[in-house]
Residue, then its C-alpha position, 0 to 999 in steps of 0.5 A: m527868839s522865843s518860840l511858841a513852845e517856850v511860851s506854852r511851857l512857862a504858862g502851863v498851857s498846851v501849844s495849842t491853847a497858847s496859839r489860840v490866845l495869841t492869834g485871837s481865836s474866838h475858842p472859849i478860854s478862861e480869862k485867867t489863863r488867857q492873862r497868864v499866856i499874854a503875860v509870859a509872851q510879853q515877858l518873852g517878847y514873843s509875837p505870833s507871825a501875821l500869817a498865824r493870825a490870818l490863818v485863825s481870823r481868816s483875814s490878814q492886813l495884806i493887799g495884792v496888786l496885780v499889774s501887767d508889766i512891773v517895769n512900766p511907770y504907769f503901774s508904779v504910780i498906781a502902787r504908790g497910791v495903793d501903798d500909802i493908803a494901806s500902810r497908813a492903815g497898817y496894812a502891807t502891799m504885795l506887788s505881782n507881775v502878771d504879764r498880761r497873762t490871764s491864767t497868772e492872774i488866776a494863779r495870783v488870786q488863789t495866792m491871795r486867797d492862801y494868804r488870806a489877804a484883804g483884798v486884791i487889785f486888778a491894776g492892768s487891763g484884760y483882753v477883749d473876748d478873753p476865753q479865760t475870763p469865765d475862770l478868772l470871774k470863778a476865781v474872784r467869786q471864790a475869793q469874795e465867798q472866802g471874805m477877800h475883796a477885789v477891785s479892777l482898775t480897767d472895765r472888766d467883767i469879772g464880778c468886782p467893782v471898777i475904778t477907772p478912768d474914761n479911756r475912750a474920753a481921754a483919747y477923744d479929748i487929745t485928738d479934739h485938742l490936735i484937731s483944734l490946732g489945725h491938724r487933719r492927718i493924725a497917725f494913731i499908735d495903738g496899744p497892745a492887741g486885743m487889750v481892752a484899754s487899747q480898744q477904748r483909746r483907739d475907739g476914742f481916737l476914731a471917734c473924734m476924727s469921725d465927729a470932725d468929719l476927718a476919718g479919711g485922715a485917721e491912721c491906726h498903726p499896730g504898736g504897744f505900750d512901750y517906748e520901742a513900739g512908738h519908736a518903731v511906728a515913727m521910723r516907719l512913718i519917717a521912711r514912707r513919708p509925707l509925714p502926718d500933721a501929728i502923731l498920737a500914741a495910746n500912752d506916753e511911753a510910746a509917744v516918747g519913743a515916736l518923739n525921740a525917732l522924729r528928733q533923731a531924724h532932725i524932724d522939728v517937733p512941733g514945727e512939722v509934726s506934733v506929738a501927744g500921748i495919753d497918761d501923764l507919767r513923769v517922763a512927759q513932764f520931762v521931755g514937755l509932751t502934751t498928754v492927757s493926765l489920768p488920776l492914776y495914784e488916786l485909782g490905787a488910793m481909792a482901790a485900797r480904801y475900798i478894801i480896807n474900809t468895806p466890811p467882808d461879805t458886803d460886795a454889791d451885786p451888780p458890783p459898782t463902777t466909779i469913773l475918774s476924771h482927767r484933764l488935758i495937759p498941753r505941752e511943748t510937742t504940739a503947736r498950731r499948724a501954719 
């Protein structure tokens, strides 16, 4: 492969001049010299690296997506939405797992700055009263000052636009559906402790139960956003008996874990216990899980469009919040209580 040095030698210019021409630098260079360098580069098949162009232009066609758990299908749907829009516009997507650590998010924002990324998307939920939020806010502001966009897909006070579903309303609506089926004692499997999304969904559940004068029938159980957490909570409920009328998990993966635990114990779902979740992932469709469909693909797509279409240094202050709608999806795991 031809090198920049070879291009400069054949064009009769310095390496720095050849670099300025081929990376689109605004440094003054005569049109005759510019055309000669371009002609030699084309003849040799030389193309500067994307990183080299980014260092000169102070921007690259790269979008970073920070996810809490890279194996969680919730984030794969969001990432697909980002990448579909990004690739059509000639942008590349870089997916990074942060393991729900704010410190890792801060480090990844710095990495995106070093790569002159066009933007970074925070796909995962933050923590309630996170002591590291000021540090993350500072990192986001520094990135924005450099011309990089940031978008959060959950309610987070980190100084950037928010595009999010209404987690509280989604949990409220699925709870209301269970109540409409005659269920009065409902067990809620909570998400990861301390996370904003977990609190919002739990609040929606409790608010609906209270509004229906069923607060005494509401049970909240510590859990998580994974299959194992839902399975473990359901096993505890099975062991203690009597079973609740229904089990609502904070997401589909935990709901499927609970569903399988009940089936393994030969408990009729939905004859004895109804089961529901939130998200509407593919696994929910496979097992016939009643759930709330969140617009995960559109979350990623909208975030990518914002980064690609918004000119640098035009982020609003205060940043806007966009709430996307959800819809109830009744399926076979819920039924009217006899």
